[in-house]
MIDOTOR-734925 format. One record per residue: residue in three letters; x, y, z of N, C-alpha, C in turn. Coordinates in steps of 0.1 Angstrom, whole numbers. Example, Ala and Ser with C-alpha at 12.3 -4.5 7.8 and 13.67 -1.06 7.14 Angstrom:
BEGIN
ATOM  type     nx     ny     nz    cax    cay    caz     cx     cy     cz
ATOM   ALA    132    -57     78    123    -45     78    132    -33     78
ATOM   SER    128    -22     71    137    -11     71    129      0     79
// end
This chain:
BEGIN
ATOM  type     nx     ny     nz    cax    cay    caz     cx     cy     cz
ATOM   MET   -366   2342   1938   -379   2342   1944   -380   2332   1955
ATOM   LYS   -374   2320   1953   -373   2310   1964   -366   2315   1976
ATOM   ARG   -355   2323   1974   -348   2328   1985   -356   2338   1993
ATOM   LEU   -364   2346   1985   -372   2356   1992   -383   2350   2000
ATOM   ILE   -390   2340   1994   -401   2333   2001   -396   2326   2014
ATOM   THR   -384   2319   2013   -379   2313   2024   -375   2323   2035
ATOM   GLY   -369   2334   2031   -365   2344   2041   -378   2350   2048
ATOM   VAL   -388   2353   2041   -401   2358   2047   -407   2348   2056
ATOM   LEU   -408   2335   2052   -413   2325   2061   -405   2323   2074
ATOM   LEU   -392   2323   2072   -383   2322   2083   -384   2333   2093
ATOM   GLY   -385   2346   2087   -387   2357   2096   -400   2357   2103
ATOM   PHE   -410   2353   2096   -424   2352   2103   -424   2342   2114
ATOM   PHE   -418   2331   2112   -417   2320   2122   -409   2325   2134
ATOM   TRP   -398   2332   2132   -390   2337   2142   -397   2347   2151
ATOM   ILE   -404   2356   2145   -412   2366   2152   -423   2360   2160
ATOM   MET   -430   2350   2154   -441   2343   2161   -435   2336   2173
ATOM   LEU   -424   2330   2171   -417   2322   2182   -414   2331   2194
ATOM   LEU   -408   2343   2190   -404   2353   2201   -416   2359   2208
ATOM   VAL   -427   2361   2201   -439   2368   2206   -448   2359   2214
ATOM   TYR   -450   2347   2208   -461   2338   2214   -455   2325   2219
ATOM   GLY   -443   2321   2216   -438   2309   2221   -434   2309   2236
ATOM   SER   -436   2298   2242   -432   2296   2256   -417   2294   2256
ATOM   PHE   -411   2296   2268   -397   2293   2269   -393   2279   2266
ATOM   SER   -401   2269   2271   -399   2255   2268   -399   2252   2253
ATOM   PHE   -409   2258   2246   -409   2255   2232   -398   2262   2225
ATOM   PHE   -394   2274   2229   -383   2281   2223   -370   2273   2225
ATOM   TRP   -368   2268   2237   -357   2259   2240   -356   2247   2231
ATOM   LEU   -368   2241   2229   -368   2229   2220   -365   2233   2206
ATOM   VAL   -370   2244   2201   -367   2249   2187   -352   2251   2185
ATOM   ILE   -346   2258   2195   -332   2261   2194   -324   2249   2195
ATOM   THR   -328   2239   2203   -321   2226   2204   -321   2219   2191
ATOM   ILE   -333   2219   2184   -334   2212   2171   -325   2219   2161
ATOM   GLY   -326   2233   2161   -318   2241   2152   -303   2239   2155
ATOM   GLY   -300   2238   2167   -286   2235   2171   -281   2222   2165
ATOM   ALA   -290   2212   2166   -286   2198   2161   -283   2199   2146
ATOM   VAL   -292   2207   2139   -290   2208   2124   -277   2216   2121
ATOM   ALA   -275   2227   2128   -263   2235   2126   -250   2226   2129
ATOM   LEU   -251   2219   2140   -239   2210   2143   -237   2199   2133
ATOM   PHE   -248   2194   2128   -247   2184   2117   -240   2190   2105
ATOM   GLU   -244   2202   2101   -238   2208   2090   -223   2211   2092
ATOM   TYR   -220   2216   2104   -206   2219   2107   -198   2206   2108
ATOM   MET   -202   2196   2115   -194   2184   2116   -193   2177   2102
ATOM   SER   -203   2178   2094   -202   2171   2081   -192   2178   2072
ATOM   MET   -190   2192   2074   -180   2199   2067   -166   2196   2071
ATOM   VAL   -164   2196   2084   -150   2195   2089   -146   2181   2092
ATOM   LEU   -155   2171   2093   -152   2157   2096   -155   2148   2084
ATOM   GLY   -155   2154   2072   -158   2146   2060   -149   2133   2059
ATOM   GLY   -155   2122   2056   -148   2110   2054   -147   2101   2067
ATOM   ILE   -151   2107   2078   -152   2100   2091   -165   2093   2092
ATOM   ASP   -165   2081   2098   -177   2073   2100   -188   2081   2106
ATOM   ARG   -200   2080   2101   -211   2088   2105   -214   2086   2120
ATOM   LYS   -211   2075   2126   -214   2073   2140   -206   2083   2149
ATOM   HIS   -194   2086   2144   -186   2095   2151   -191   2109   2150
ATOM   ILE   -196   2112   2138   -202   2126   2136   -215   2128   2145
ATOM   PHE   -223   2118   2145   -235   2119   2153   -232   2120   2168
ATOM   SER   -221   2113   2172   -217   2113   2186   -212   2128   2189
ATOM   ALA   -204   2133   2180   -199   2147   2182   -211   2157   2182
ATOM   ILE   -221   2155   2175   -233   2164   2175   -240   2163   2189
ATOM   LEU   -242   2151   2194   -248   2149   2207   -240   2156   2218
ATOM   ILE   -226   2155   2217   -218   2161   2227   -219   2176   2225
ATOM   GLY   -219   2181   2213   -220   2195   2210   -233   2202   2215
ATOM   LEU   -243   2194   2217   -256   2199   2222   -257   2200   2237
ATOM   ILE   -247   2195   2244   -247   2195   2259   -249   2209   2264
ATOM   PRO   -241   2219   2259   -243   2233   2264   -257   2238   2262
ATOM   GLN   -263   2235   2251   -277   2239   2248   -287   2232   2258
ATOM   PHE   -284   2219   2260   -293   2212   2270   -293   2219   2283
ATOM   SER   -281   2224   2287   -279   2230   2300   -286   2243   2302
ATOM   THR   -291   2249   2291   -297   2263   2292   -311   2262   2297
ATOM   TYR   -317   2251   2299   -331   2250   2302   -334   2257   2315
ATOM   MET   -325   2257   2324   -327   2264   2337   -324   2279   2336
ATOM   GLY   -318   2283   2325   -315   2297   2323   -304   2303   2332
ATOM   ARG   -295   2295   2336   -285   2299   2346   -271   2298   2340
ATOM   LEU   -263   2308   2341   -250   2309   2335   -240   2299   2341
ATOM   ASP   -241   2296   2354   -233   2286   2361   -235   2272   2355
ATOM   ILE   -248   2269   2352   -251   2256   2347   -246   2255   2332
ATOM   LEU   -247   2266   2325   -242   2266   2311   -227   2264   2311
ATOM   THR   -220   2270   2320   -205   2268   2321   -202   2254   2325
ATOM   ALA   -210   2248   2334   -208   2234   2337   -211   2225   2326
ATOM   GLY   -221   2229   2317   -224   2221   2305   -213   2221   2295
ATOM   LEU   -206   2233   2294   -195   2233   2285   -184   2224   2290
ATOM   PHE   -181   2224   2303   -171   2216   2309   -175   2201   2307
ATOM   LEU   -187   2198   2309   -192   2184   2307   -190   2179   2292
ATOM   ALA   -192   2189   2283   -191   2185   2269   -176   2182   2266
ATOM   VAL   -167   2190   2272   -152   2188   2270   -148   2174   2275
ATOM   ILE   -153   2171   2287   -150   2158   2294   -156   2147   2285
ATOM   SER   -168   2149   2280   -175   2138   2272   -168   2136   2259
ATOM   LEU   -163   2146   2253   -155   2145   2241   -142   2137   2243
ATOM   THR   -136   2141   2255   -123   2134   2258   -125   2119   2261
ATOM   VAL   -136   2116   2268   -139   2102   2271   -142   2095   2258
ATOM   TYR   -150   2101   2250   -153   2095   2237   -141   2091   2229
ATOM   VAL   -132   2101   2228   -119   2099   2220   -111   2087   2227
ATOM   LEU   -111   2087   2240   -103   2076   2246   -109   2062   2243
ATOM   THR   -122   2062   2243   -129   2049   2241   -129   2045   2226
ATOM   GLN   -128   2055   2217   -128   2052   2203   -114   2054   2196
ATOM   TYR   -104   2054   2204    -91   2058   2199    -86   2049   2188
ATOM   THR    -88   2036   2189    -83   2027   2178    -92   2027   2166
ATOM   LEU   -104   2033   2167   -113   2034   2156   -112   2047   2148
ATOM   LEU   -105   2056   2154   -104   2069   2147    -91   2070   2140
ATOM   GLU    -91   2073   2127    -79   2073   2119    -70   2085   2123
ATOM   GLU    -76   2097   2124    -69   2109   2127    -75   2115   2140
ATOM   VAL    -70   2110   2151    -76   2113   2164    -76   2128   2167
ATOM   PHE    -64   2134   2166    -63   2148   2169    -72   2157   2160
ATOM   LYS    -72   2153   2147    -81   2161   2138    -96   2160   2143
ATOM   PHE   -100   2148   2147   -114   2147   2151   -116   2154   2164
ATOM   MET   -106   2153   2174   -108   2159   2187   -108   2175   2186
ATOM   SER    -99   2180   2178    -97   2195   2177   -109   2201   2169
ATOM   ARG   -113   2194   2158   -124   2200   2150   -137   2198   2156
ATOM   ALA   -139   2187   2162   -152   2185   2170   -152   2194   2182
ATOM   GLY   -141   2196   2189   -140   2204   2200   -143   2219   2197
ATOM   PHE   -138   2223   2185   -141   2237   2181   -156   2238   2178
ATOM   GLY   -162   2228   2173   -176   2228   2170   -185   2229   2183
ATOM   VAL   -180   2222   2193   -187   2223   2206   -187   2238   2211
ATOM   LEU   -175   2244   2210   -174   2258   2214   -181   2268   2205
ATOM   TYR   -178   2267   2192   -183   2277   2182   -198   2275   2180
ATOM   VAL   -203   2263   2178   -217   2261   2175   -225   2259   2188
ATOM   GLY   -221   2248   2195   -229   2244   2207   -229   2255   2218
ATOM   PHE   -218   2259   2222   -217   2269   2233   -222   2283   2229
ATOM   CYS   -218   2288   2218   -222   2301   2214   -237   2301   2210
ATOM   LEU   -242   2291   2204   -256   2291   2200   -265   2290   2213
ATOM   ALA   -260   2284   2224   -267   2283   2236   -271   2297   2242
ATOM   HIS   -263   2307   2238   -265   2320   2244   -278   2326   2238
ATOM   ILE   -283   2321   2227   -296   2326   2222   -307   2323   2232
ATOM   THR   -306   2310   2237   -316   2306   2247   -314   2313   2260
ATOM   MET   -301   2316   2263   -298   2323   2276   -304   2338   2275
ATOM   ILE   -303   2344   2264   -309   2357   2262   -325   2356   2264
ATOM   MET   -331   2346   2259   -345   2344   2260   -349   2342   2275
ATOM   SER   -340   2337   2283   -343   2334   2297   -343   2347   2305
ATOM   LEU   -337   2358   2300   -336   2370   2307   -350   2377   2307
ATOM   PRO   -352   2386   2317   -364   2395   2317   -364   2402   2303
ATOM   GLN   -376   2401   2297   -378   2407   2284   -368   2403   2273
ATOM   GLY   -364   2390   2275   -354   2384   2266   -359   2384   2251
ATOM   SER   -372   2382   2249   -377   2381   2235   -375   2395   2228
ATOM   TYR   -376   2406   2236   -374   2419   2230   -359   2421   2226
ATOM   TRP   -350   2416   2235   -336   2418   2232   -332   2409   2220
ATOM   LEU   -339   2398   2218   -336   2390   2206   -341   2396   2194
ATOM   MET   -353   2403   2195   -358   2411   2183   -348   2422   2179
ATOM   ILE   -342   2429   2189   -332   2439   2187   -320   2433   2180
ATOM   LEU   -315   2422   2186   -303   2416   2180   -305   2411   2166
ATOM   THR   -317   2405   2163   -320   2401   2150   -321   2413   2140
ATOM   SER   -327   2423   2145   -329   2435   2136   -315   2441   2132
ATOM   ILE   -305   2440   2142   -292   2445   2139   -285   2436   2129
ATOM   THR   -285   2423   2131   -278   2414   2122   -285   2414   2108
ATOM   VAL   -298   2414   2107   -305   2413   2094   -303   2426   2087
ATOM   ALA   -304   2438   2094   -302   2450   2087   -288   2452   2083
ATOM   SER   -279   2447   2091   -265   2448   2087   -262   2440   2075
ATOM   ASP   -267   2427   2074   -264   2419   2063   -270   2425   2050
ATOM   THR   -283   2430   2051   -290   2435   2040   -283   2448   2035
ATOM   GLY   -280   2457   2045   -274   2469   2041   -260   2467   2035
ATOM   ALA   -252   2458   2040   -239   2455   2035   -240   2449   2020
ATOM   TYR   -250   2441   2018   -252   2434   2005   -255   2445   1994
ATOM   TYR   -265   2453   1997   -269   2463   1987   -259   2475   1985
ATOM   THR   -254   2479   1996   -243   2489   1996   -231   2484   1988
ATOM   GLY   -227   2472   1991   -216   2466   1984   -218   2465   1969
ATOM   ARG   -230   2461   1965   -233   2459   1951   -233   2473   1944
ATOM   LYS   -238   2483   1951   -239   2496   1944   -226   2504   1944
ATOM   PHE   -218   2503   1956   -206   2512   1957   -194   2504   1959
ATOM   GLY   -195   2491   1961   -183   2483   1964   -172   2482   1954
ATOM   ARG   -160   2486   1957   -149   2485   1949   -137   2478   1956
ATOM   LYS   -133   2483   1967   -122   2477   1974   -127   2466   1983
ATOM   LYS   -120   2454   1981   -124   2442   1988   -120   2443   2003
ATOM   LEU   -129   2437   2012   -126   2437   2026   -116   2426   2030
ATOM   CYS   -120   2414   2026   -111   2402   2028   -112   2393   2016
ATOM   PRO   -105   2397   2005   -106   2390   1993   -102   2375   1993
ATOM   THR    -93   2372   2001    -89   2358   2002    -98   2349   2010
ATOM   ILE   -107   2355   2018   -116   2347   2026   -130   2348   2021
ATOM   SER   -135   2360   2018   -148   2362   2012   -148   2373   2002
ATOM   PRO   -145   2369   1989   -143   2379   1978   -155   2388   1976
ATOM   GLY   -167   2385   1981   -179   2393   1978   -180   2405   1988
ATOM   LYS   -173   2405   1998   -174   2415   2008   -164   2427   2005
ATOM   THR   -170   2439   2006   -162   2451   2003   -163   2461   2015
ATOM   TRP   -154   2471   2015   -153   2481   2025   -166   2489   2025
ATOM   ALA   -171   2492   2013   -184   2499   2012   -195   2491   2018
ATOM   GLY   -195   2478   2016   -205   2470   2022   -204   2470   2037
ATOM   PHE   -191   2470   2042   -189   2470   2056   -194   2483   2063
ATOM   LEU   -192   2494   2056   -197   2507   2062   -212   2507   2061
ATOM   GLY   -218   2502   2050   -232   2502   2049   -239   2493   2059
ATOM   GLY   -232   2482   2062   -237   2473   2073   -237   2479   2086
ATOM   LEU   -226   2487   2089   -225   2495   2101   -236   2505   2103
ATOM   PHE   -239   2512   2092   -249   2522   2093   -263   2517   2095
ATOM   PHE   -267   2507   2086   -280   2502   2087   -282   2493   2099
ATOM   GLY   -272   2485   2103   -273   2477   2115   -275   2486   2127
ATOM   GLY   -267   2496   2128   -268   2505   2140   -281   2513   2140
ATOM   MET   -285   2517   2128   -298   2525   2127   -310   2517   2131
ATOM   PHE   -311   2505   2125   -323   2497   2128   -323   2492   2142
ATOM   GLY   -311   2489   2147   -310   2485   2161   -315   2495   2171
ATOM   VAL   -311   2508   2168   -316   2519   2177   -331   2521   2175
ATOM   MET   -336   2520   2163   -350   2522   2161   -358   2512   2168
ATOM   VAL   -355   2499   2168   -362   2489   2175   -361   2491   2190
ATOM   LEU   -348   2494   2194   -346   2497   2208   -355   2508   2213
ATOM   ALA   -356   2519   2205   -364   2531   2209   -379   2527   2211
ATOM   TYR   -383   2517   2203   -397   2513   2204   -400   2504   2216
ATOM   LEU   -390   2494   2218   -392   2484   2229   -388   2489   2242
ATOM   PHE   -377   2497   2242   -371   2502   2255   -369   2517   2254
ATOM   PRO   -379   2525   2254   -378   2540   2253   -369   2546   2263
ATOM   GLY   -367   2540   2275   -360   2546   2286   -345   2544   2285
ATOM   ILE   -340   2536   2276   -326   2533   2275   -319   2544   2266
ATOM   ASP   -308   2549   2270   -301   2559   2262   -297   2554   2248
ATOM   LYS   -302   2562   2238   -300   2558   2224   -286   2560   2219
ATOM   ILE   -280   2570   2223   -266   2573   2219   -256   2562   2223
ATOM   THR   -258   2558   2236   -249   2547   2241   -252   2535   2234
ATOM   PHE   -264   2532   2231   -267   2519   2224   -263   2519   2210
ATOM   TRP   -263   2531   2204   -258   2531   2190   -244   2526   2189
ATOM   GLY   -235   2530   2199   -222   2525   2199   -221   2510   2201
ATOM   ILE   -230   2505   2210   -230   2491   2213   -235   2483   2200
ATOM   ALA   -245   2489   2193   -250   2483   2181   -239   2482   2171
ATOM   LEU   -231   2492   2170   -220   2492   2160   -210   2481   2163
ATOM   ILE   -207   2479   2176   -198   2468   2181   -204   2455   2177
ATOM   LEU   -217   2453   2179   -224   2441   2176   -224   2438   2161
ATOM   VAL   -225   2449   2153   -224   2447   2138   -210   2442   2134
ATOM   VAL   -199   2448   2140   -186   2443   2137   -184   2429   2141
ATOM   ILE   -189   2425   2153   -188   2411   2157   -196   2402   2148
ATOM   SER   -208   2406   2143   -215   2398   2133   -207   2396   2120
ATOM   ILE   -200   2406   2116   -192   2404   2104   -181   2395   2106
ATOM   ILE   -175   2396   2118   -164   2386   2122   -170   2372   2122
ATOM   GLY   -182   2370   2127   -188   2357   2127   -190   2352   2113
ATOM   ASP   -195   2360   2104   -197   2356   2090   -184   2352   2084
ATOM   LEU   -173   2360   2086   -160   2357   2081   -155   2344   2086
ATOM   LEU   -157   2341   2099   -153   2329   2105   -159   2317   2098
ATOM   GLU   -172   2317   2095   -178   2306   2088   -172   2305   2074
ATOM   SER   -169   2317   2068   -163   2317   2055   -150   2309   2055
ATOM   ILE   -142   2311   2065   -129   2305   2067   -131   2290   2067
ATOM   ILE   -141   2285   2075   -144   2271   2076   -148   2265   2063
ATOM   LYS   -157   2272   2056   -162   2267   2043   -151   2267   2032
ATOM   ARG   -143   2277   2032   -132   2278   2023   -122   2267   2026
ATOM   SER   -119   2265   2038   -109   2254   2042   -114   2240   2039
ATOM   THR   -127   2238   2039   -132   2225   2036   -137   2223   2022
ATOM   GLY   -137   2234   2014   -140   2233   2000   -155   2233   1997
ATOM   VAL   -163   2239   2005   -178   2239   2002   -183   2253   2000
ATOM   LYS   -193   2254   1993   -199   2267   1990   -209   2271   2001
ATOM   ASP   -218   2261   2005   -228   2263   2015   -226   2253   2026
ATOM   SER   -230   2256   2038   -229   2246   2049   -239   2234   2047
ATOM   GLY   -249   2236   2039   -259   2226   2037   -270   2231   2028
ATOM   GLN   -281   2223   2027   -292   2227   2018   -305   2227   2026
ATOM   PHE   -304   2230   2039   -316   2229   2048   -326   2240   2044
ATOM   LEU   -322   2252   2040   -331   2263   2037   -330   2266   2022
ATOM   VAL   -341   2264   2015   -342   2266   2001   -338   2280   1997
ATOM   GLY   -328   2281   1988   -323   2294   1984   -313   2301   1993
ATOM   HIS   -311   2295   2005   -302   2302   2015   -291   2293   2019
ATOM   GLY   -291   2280   2014   -280   2271   2018   -284   2264   2032
ATOM   GLY   -274   2263   2040   -276   2256   2053   -281   2266   2064
ATOM   LEU   -285   2260   2075   -290   2268   2086   -278   2275   2092
ATOM   LEU   -266   2269   2092   -254   2275   2097   -251   2288   2090
ATOM   ASP   -254   2288   2077   -252   2300   2069   -260   2312   2073
ATOM   ARG   -272   2309   2079   -281   2319   2083   -279   2324   2097
ATOM   VAL   -273   2315   2106   -271   2319   2120   -257   2323   2123
ATOM   ASP   -248   2323   2113   -234   2325   2116   -231   2338   2123
ATOM   SER   -239   2349   2119   -238   2362   2125   -242   2362   2140
ATOM   LEU   -252   2353   2143   -257   2353   2156   -248   2345   2166
ATOM   LEU   -240   2336   2160   -232   2327   2169   -222   2335   2178
ATOM   LEU   -218   2346   2173   -209   2354   2181   -216   2366   2187
ATOM   THR   -226   2372   2181   -233   2383   2186   -242   2380   2198
ATOM   ALA   -247   2368   2198   -256   2364   2209   -248   2363   2222
ATOM   PRO   -236   2357   2223   -229   2358   2236   -225   2372   2239
ATOM   ALA   -221   2380   2229   -217   2394   2232   -229   2401   2238
ATOM   LEU   -241   2400   2233   -252   2407   2238   -256   2402   2252
ATOM   TYR   -255   2389   2253   -259   2383   2266   -250   2388   2278
ATOM   TYR   -237   2389   2275   -228   2393   2286   -229   2408   2288
ATOM   LEU   -232   2416   2278   -235   2430   2280   -247   2432   2289
ATOM   LEU   -257   2424   2287   -269   2424   2295   -267   2419   2309
ATOM   TYR   -259   2408   2310   -257   2401   2322   -249   2410   2332
ATOM   PHE   -239   2417   2326   -231   2426   2335   -237   2441   2335
ATOM   ASP   -250   2442   2330   -257   2454   2331   -250   2466   2324
ATOM   VAL   -243   2463   2313   -236   2474   2306   -246   2483   2298
ATOM   ILE   -256   2477   2292   -265   2484   2284   -275   2493   2292
ATOM   THR   -282   2486   2302   -292   2493   2309   -286   2503   2319
ATOM   ARG   -274   2501   2323   -267   2510   2332   -266   2524   2326
ATOM   GLY   -264   2524   2312   -263   2537   2306   -277   2545   2305
// end
């Protein structure tokens, strides 16, 4: 019940944010959410390291998200480069205080790319014309895919998809996620953008579902490698915030670049 209540409240807040929130407020919410997700990630992969280094890594990881306020891809790219330079300078100045320098640098660096840079594309989508609509479509694809995969897997799942990484995932669940993610994505698209070709977008939606599953498995690798069940306890009944947004971390950049290069609307 707690899981259901949290999910409903989270969904309601997300819809209200997309429909009524200003871009500045949306940017602020994603920045705060990014800080939470980075804290969960850094706490998992940098366990045992002094907290001041973790908080420094979080601040560096937020640089790409900070740079999205202008809604420009070139500034986001510059923000990623600045984050890399900042992490390098931090390691140089803290070299004698870090016990495992390369471990810190590589794991924090991956967090900058995986959480900080990828998450920033959610804000970048919002900055596009009718960006809130596209985020509704993306959310419908990932939520429907996750839900469809869960119930299809429970009902028909026999053969495991990646047993050594995520034992709960099955090929039946994978196919269910493809079907429901694609179907709901096209349904929402048809309502919000009736002029866009539905057949073409169905194929794109299926690609986004596959990418979302890859994103989920990527976080599973991180959790399994660090020996944790959930990334945190931020969301009652759901674990950490990173556990809820892992599917979006890779699908948001994919959708953004499909829109940026006019792949979807061209069809």
